[in-house]
C-alpha positions as CSV (number, residue, x, y, z in Angstrom):
1,X,24.5,-17.0,-131.3
2,X,27.8,-18.9,-131.6
3,X,27.4,-22.1,-133.5
4,X,29.0,-24.5,-131.1
5,X,30.6,-22.8,-128.1
6,X,31.0,-26.1,-126.2
7,X,31.8,-29.4,-127.9
8,X,30.4,-32.5,-126.2
9,X,31.3,-36.1,-126.8
10,X,30.2,-39.1,-124.7
11,X,32.4,-42.2,-124.8
12,X,32.9,-45.0,-122.3
13,X,31.0,-43.2,-119.6
14,X,33.1,-40.0,-119.9
15,X,31.4,-36.9,-121.1
16,X,34.1,-34.7,-122.6
17,X,33.2,-31.0,-122.8
18,X,35.6,-28.8,-124.8
19,X,35.3,-25.0,-124.6
20,X,35.3,-24.0,-128.3
21,X,36.2,-20.4,-128.8
22,X,39.9,-20.7,-129.6
23,X,40.0,-17.3,-131.4
24,X,39.2,-15.8,-127.9
25,X,41.2,-18.2,-125.8
26,X,37.9,-19.8,-124.9
27,X,36.7,-16.7,-123.1
28,X,33.2,-17.2,-121.6
29,X,30.5,-15.6,-123.7
30,X,26.9,-15.9,-122.5
31,X,26.1,-18.6,-125.1
32,X,29.1,-20.6,-123.9
33,X,27.9,-20.4,-120.3
34,X,24.3,-21.3,-121.3
35,X,25.7,-24.4,-123.2
36,X,27.8,-25.4,-120.1
37,X,24.7,-25.3,-117.9
38,X,22.8,-27.4,-120.4
39,X,25.6,-30.0,-120.6
40,X,26.0,-30.3,-116.8
41,X,22.2,-30.8,-116.5
42,X,22.6,-33.5,-119.1
43,X,25.5,-35.0,-117.1
44,X,23.3,-34.9,-114.0
45,X,20.3,-36.7,-115.5
46,X,21.9,-39.2,-118.0
47,X,22.9,-42.4,-116.3
48,X,25.3,-43.1,-119.2
49,X,27.5,-40.2,-118.0
50,X,29.7,-41.4,-115.1
51,X,32.3,-38.7,-115.2
52,X,33.0,-35.4,-117.0
53,X,36.3,-34.2,-118.6
54,X,36.5,-30.4,-119.2
55,X,39.1,-28.8,-121.4
56,X,39.6,-26.1,-124.0
57,X,40.3,-25.9,-127.7
58,X,43.5,-24.5,-129.0
59,X,46.2,-22.9,-126.9
60,X,44.1,-21.8,-123.9
61,X,41.9,-23.4,-121.4
62,X,39.8,-20.3,-120.6
63,X,40.6,-16.6,-120.5
64,X,37.7,-15.7,-118.3
65,X,34.7,-13.6,-119.2
66,X,34.7,-12.3,-122.8
67,X,35.1,-8.5,-122.1
68,X,35.2,-7.7,-125.8
69,X,32.1,-9.7,-126.7
70,X,28.9,-10.3,-124.6
71,X,31.1,-9.6,-121.6
72,X,30.2,-10.2,-118.0
73,X,27.6,-7.5,-117.6
74,X,23.9,-7.3,-118.3
75,X,22.0,-4.0,-118.4
76,X,20.3,-3.2,-115.1
77,X,17.0,-1.4,-114.5
78,X,18.9,1.9,-114.7
79,X,20.5,1.0,-118.1
80,X,24.0,0.8,-116.5
81,X,25.9,-2.5,-116.8
82,X,25.2,-4.8,-113.8
83,X,27.7,-7.6,-113.5
84,X,25.7,-9.0,-110.6
85,X,22.8,-9.9,-112.9
86,X,25.1,-12.0,-115.1
87,X,26.6,-13.6,-112.0
88,X,23.1,-14.6,-110.9
89,X,21.7,-15.8,-114.1
90,X,24.8,-17.4,-115.8
91,X,28.2,-17.6,-114.0
92,X,27.0,-18.8,-110.6
93,X,24.5,-21.4,-111.8
94,X,27.3,-22.9,-113.9
95,X,29.7,-23.2,-110.9
96,X,26.9,-24.6,-108.7
97,X,26.1,-27.2,-111.4
98,X,29.7,-28.4,-111.4
99,X,30.0,-28.5,-107.6
100,X,26.5,-30.2,-107.1
101,X,27.0,-32.7,-109.9
102,X,26.9,-36.2,-108.2
103,X,29.6,-37.3,-110.6
104,X,33.3,-36.4,-110.7
105,X,34.6,-33.6,-112.9
106,X,38.1,-33.6,-114.2
107,X,39.7,-30.4,-115.6
108,X,42.5,-30.7,-118.2
109,X,44.0,-27.2,-118.3
110,X,45.8,-26.9,-121.6
111,X,47.0,-23.4,-121.4
112,X,46.1,-20.0,-119.9
113,X,43.4,-20.1,-117.2
114,X,42.8,-16.5,-116.4
115,X,40.2,-14.8,-114.2
116,X,37.0,-16.7,-114.2
117,X,38.8,-19.4,-116.3
118,X,41.1,-20.1,-113.4
119,X,38.2,-20.5,-111.0
120,X,36.3,-22.6,-113.4
121,X,39.2,-25.1,-113.2
122,X,39.3,-24.9,-109.4
123,X,35.6,-25.7,-109.3
124,X,36.3,-29.1,-110.8
125,X,37.1,-32.1,-108.5
126,X,40.5,-33.0,-110.0
127,X,42.7,-30.7,-112.0
128,X,45.5,-31.7,-114.3
129,X,47.6,-29.1,-116.0
130,X,49.9,-29.0,-119.0
131,X,53.4,-27.9,-118.0
132,X,52.9,-24.7,-120.1
133,X,49.6,-23.8,-118.4
134,X,49.3,-20.9,-116.0
135,X,46.6,-19.6,-113.5
136,X,46.0,-15.9,-113.5
137,X,43.8,-14.1,-110.9
138,X,43.5,-11.1,-113.2
139,X,40.3,-9.5,-111.7
140,X,42.1,-6.7,-109.8
141,X,43.5,-5.4,-113.1
142,X,40.0,-4.3,-114.0
143,X,38.9,-3.4,-110.5
144,X,36.9,-6.5,-109.7
145,X,37.2,-9.3,-107.2
146,X,37.8,-13.0,-108.0
147,X,34.4,-14.5,-108.8
148,X,33.1,-17.9,-110.0
149,X,33.8,-19.0,-106.4
150,X,37.4,-17.7,-106.4
151,X,37.2,-16.1,-103.0
152,X,36.1,-19.5,-101.6
153,X,38.2,-21.9,-103.7
154,X,41.5,-20.0,-103.2
155,X,41.6,-19.9,-99.4
156,X,40.6,-23.5,-99.2
157,X,43.2,-24.6,-101.7
158,X,46.2,-22.5,-101.1
159,X,45.6,-20.9,-97.6
160,X,44.6,-17.4,-96.5
161,X,47.9,-15.6,-96.9
162,X,48.5,-16.9,-100.5
163,X,44.9,-16.4,-101.5
164,X,44.9,-12.7,-100.4
165,X,48.2,-12.1,-102.2
166,X,47.0,-13.8,-105.4
167,X,43.8,-11.8,-105.4
168,X,45.3,-8.5,-104.6
169,X,48.4,-8.7,-106.8
170,X,46.8,-10.4,-109.7
171,X,49.7,-12.7,-109.9
172,X,50.2,-15.3,-112.7
173,X,51.0,-18.7,-111.3
174,X,52.9,-21.2,-113.6
175,X,51.5,-24.8,-113.6
176,X,54.3,-26.3,-111.6
177,X,54.0,-23.6,-108.8
178,X,50.2,-24.1,-108.9
179,X,50.9,-27.8,-108.2
180,X,53.1,-26.9,-105.2
181,X,50.5,-24.6,-103.9
182,X,47.8,-27.3,-104.1
183,X,45.7,-25.7,-106.8
184,X,46.5,-28.6,-109.2
185,X,46.5,-32.3,-108.7
186,X,49.1,-33.1,-111.3
187,X,51.2,-31.4,-113.9
188,X,52.1,-33.3,-117.0
189,X,53.9,-32.6,-120.3
190,X,51.7,-30.8,-122.9
191,X,51.8,-33.6,-125.3
192,X,50.4,-36.1,-122.8
193,X,47.8,-33.9,-121.0
194,X,44.7,-35.3,-122.7
195,X,46.0,-38.9,-122.4
196,X,46.6,-38.5,-118.7
197,X,43.4,-36.6,-118.0
198,X,41.5,-39.2,-120.1
199,X,43.0,-42.0,-118.0
200,X,41.8,-40.3,-114.8
201,X,38.3,-39.6,-116.2
202,X,37.9,-43.2,-117.4
203,X,39.1,-44.6,-114.1
204,X,36.4,-42.5,-112.3
205,X,33.8,-43.6,-114.9
206,X,34.5,-47.2,-114.0
207,X,34.4,-46.6,-110.3
208,X,31.7,-46.4,-107.6
209,X,29.8,-43.3,-108.6
210,X,27.6,-43.2,-105.6
211,X,30.7,-43.1,-103.5
212,X,32.0,-40.2,-105.6
213,X,28.7,-38.3,-105.1
214,X,29.0,-38.8,-101.4
215,X,32.6,-37.6,-101.3
216,X,31.7,-34.5,-103.2
217,X,28.8,-33.7,-100.9
218,X,31.0,-34.3,-97.8
219,X,33.8,-32.1,-99.2
220,X,31.3,-29.3,-100.1
221,X,29.9,-29.4,-96.5
222,X,33.3,-29.5,-94.8
223,X,34.0,-25.8,-95.2
224,X,31.1,-24.8,-93.0
225,X,30.3,-27.9,-90.9
226,X,31.6,-28.4,-87.4
227,X,33.5,-31.6,-86.7
228,X,30.4,-33.0,-85.0
229,X,28.3,-32.2,-88.0
230,X,30.8,-33.7,-90.4
231,X,31.0,-36.9,-88.3
232,X,27.2,-37.2,-88.4
233,X,27.2,-36.7,-92.1
234,X,29.9,-39.4,-92.6
235,X,27.8,-41.8,-90.4
236,X,24.7,-41.2,-92.6
237,X,26.6,-41.5,-95.8
238,X,28.3,-44.7,-94.8
239,X,24.9,-46.1,-93.7
240,X,23.5,-45.6,-97.2
241,X,26.6,-46.6,-99.1
242,X,27.0,-49.7,-96.9
243,X,23.7,-50.9,-98.3
244,X,24.6,-50.4,-102.0
245,X,25.4,-53.1,-104.5
246,X,28.8,-51.4,-105.2
247,X,29.8,-51.8,-101.6
248,X,28.8,-55.6,-101.7
249,X,30.8,-55.9,-104.9
250,X,33.8,-54.0,-103.6
251,X,34.1,-56.2,-100.6
252,X,33.6,-59.3,-102.6
253,X,36.3,-58.2,-105.1
254,X,38.7,-57.4,-102.2
255,X,38.2,-60.8,-100.6
256,X,38.6,-62.6,-103.9
257,X,41.7,-60.5,-104.8
258,X,40.1,-59.4,-108.2
259,X,39.2,-56.1,-109.8
260,X,35.8,-54.8,-108.7
261,X,33.0,-54.3,-111.3
262,X,31.2,-51.3,-110.1
263,X,27.8,-50.3,-111.6
264,X,26.9,-47.2,-109.8
265,X,24.1,-48.9,-107.8
């Protein structure tokens, strides 16, 4: 097993997770994915964690599944590689953990984000990218389809026409074009990426985390809810949030024209 495939550091409410396989452009091995699942479970259960910042070591964010190492496949009952088993046991639980986490997740894409690495970034709530970064839906080159939620994230972020073209052509998208398409919140100079992403993560960590959890839940539901269902969800969420200590503090701070001191309660 790899010694430390994911580095974790908690400071000021921000849990920074760094994919740590730079020799493989942080390609996802099974131990790396298992470590990610553990860290997101920790982020869910630890009240000291108020936001998560995800990035990669070296010159790449994540090159997707490690095809040369443990790879995406697991042997099926017939002895043949079964990519679906690995999706069920590893890849999909990781993406579900990110999307279900009741705390915001910021991605700092510091270089190539290819295949599953691109969709790992898209699974996060807010994506910042270095100017030299690129997003590459490379699956079709090995006769697969976008996974890790790619066939859901792409249409929802860039629209159906662009999503189909990106998936079928395997096109590489530079960071600034990804920003124009809506895949990325902000593109910044390479040298300032971690500073800027850290500012965003720290701002979120100091914010009303119950509100962020409800926002994530609402956005996750929006893709399948009718308008009436979404209005009902908003009503119920506002009812709960309106009884929170953070709402009371937010209103008091607004009226007093001072910064709010949110506690996540």
